[in-house]
N, C-alpha and C positions, 0 to 999 in steps of 0.2 A: 959093212956091219950087218950082222944077221938080226932080223926082226922076227919075233915069234908072235903070230896071231892066233888067239885061242878064245874059246868060250870061257867066260870067267864070271859065273853067276854070283860068286861071293866077293866081288870087287869091293874093296874097302872104301869107306867114306874118304879116308885120307888119300887113296890113290885117285879117286874121282876128283877131289879138290885139287890135287897136284897137277892134273891135266887141265881141268877147266879154268883154274886160276891163271893159266898161262895162255889163254885164248881171248878172243873178243867177246865170248859169251860170259866172261867172269862177272859182268855187272847184271846179267840176266838170269842168274841162277842163285839160289839161296845158300851160298857158300858159308855165310856166317851162322847158319843154322844147321849144324851137323845132324840133328835128329830128323829134320825135314829131308836132307839129302839121303839119309838112311832109309826113309820111307820111299823115296823115289827109286832107289836101287832095289829095294824089296819088291816093289810093284812092277819091276821090269823082268819079263820072262826070257829076254835074250840080251846078254851083255857080252861084248867081244872086246878084248884088249889087244894092244900092240905094245910089246915089251922088247927092249934090246937084250943082248945076250946076258947081261948081268942082272936082268930082272927089273930094271928101271922102266916105269911105265911112260910111254910116249904118246899114246892115244887111246880112244875108246869109242865104242858105239853102244848106246843104251836104247833098247827097243822093246816094244810090246807087240805081240802077235796073237791073233785068234787061232793060229796054227792050222788054219784051213784055207784062208783066202788072202789075207793082207797082214803086213807087218809095218808098224809105224816106228821110224827111227826118231826118237825125240832128242837125242844128243849124238852128234858126230863131232868129236873134238880131238885135235892134234896139237900138242904143245907148239907154240910159235917157233921154238928153237929146232923142232923136228919137221916143220912144214916144208913142202917142196920135194919130198922124198917118196911120194906115192903112198903114204901111210893111210890117208883118208880113203882113197879108192880101194886099197887093199882091205881095209876094215869093212867097207860095204860089200866087197867081193866075198869076204869070209862070212858075213851075215847071209848073203844070198846062197852060198854053198850050204850053210847049216840049215837054212829054211827049206831048201829044195825047190824044184821047178814049179810047184803048185802055188807058191806064195809070192805075191808082189811086194815090193818095198817102196814105201813113200816116206818123204821127209819134207817138212816145212822149213824152208831156208830163209834166212835173212837176205834182203836184196843184194847185199854186197857179196854174198856167197854164191849167188846164182851162176856166175860164170864157171865156177869150179864144177858144179853139178852138170851143167851143159857140156863141159869139156870131157867129162867121164862118161857121157852118153845117156844121162838121165833126161827124161822128157819133162818140160814144165807142165804143171797142173795148177789150176786155181785152188786156193784153200781159203777157208774162213776161220775166224778165231773169236771165241768169247772169252774175255779176260777174267782173271782171278780177282777177287775182292781182297784177298790176303796174299801179298807177294813176299812174305817173309819166310 
């Protein structure tokens, strides 16, 4: 099956929710608040999608970059039904291609996802987090 990876800055809230709702991240994103998801998408300056030949979305990477030094991937999501096909790695590879060689890519991963990132050659790095007071 052919999978198309492309920059998709106008990713819809519906497509975002279609992917994330079928991942372990579904309880950690405000999917019940479409306006908040729309704000998240609007604030992301690099969004890459993975779609099958008929246009069905399979995965996405939602990132923010300063365009000079670093890019933070805040969401890397692949539908559970499409996992194990190299889509997550290919999404990150497409992000790296679009960013170019001057920009590093960082992602804060849930502990259960760490083996995936190590397997694809990413190096572990310590991160810190200050939580939101409004998670809705």
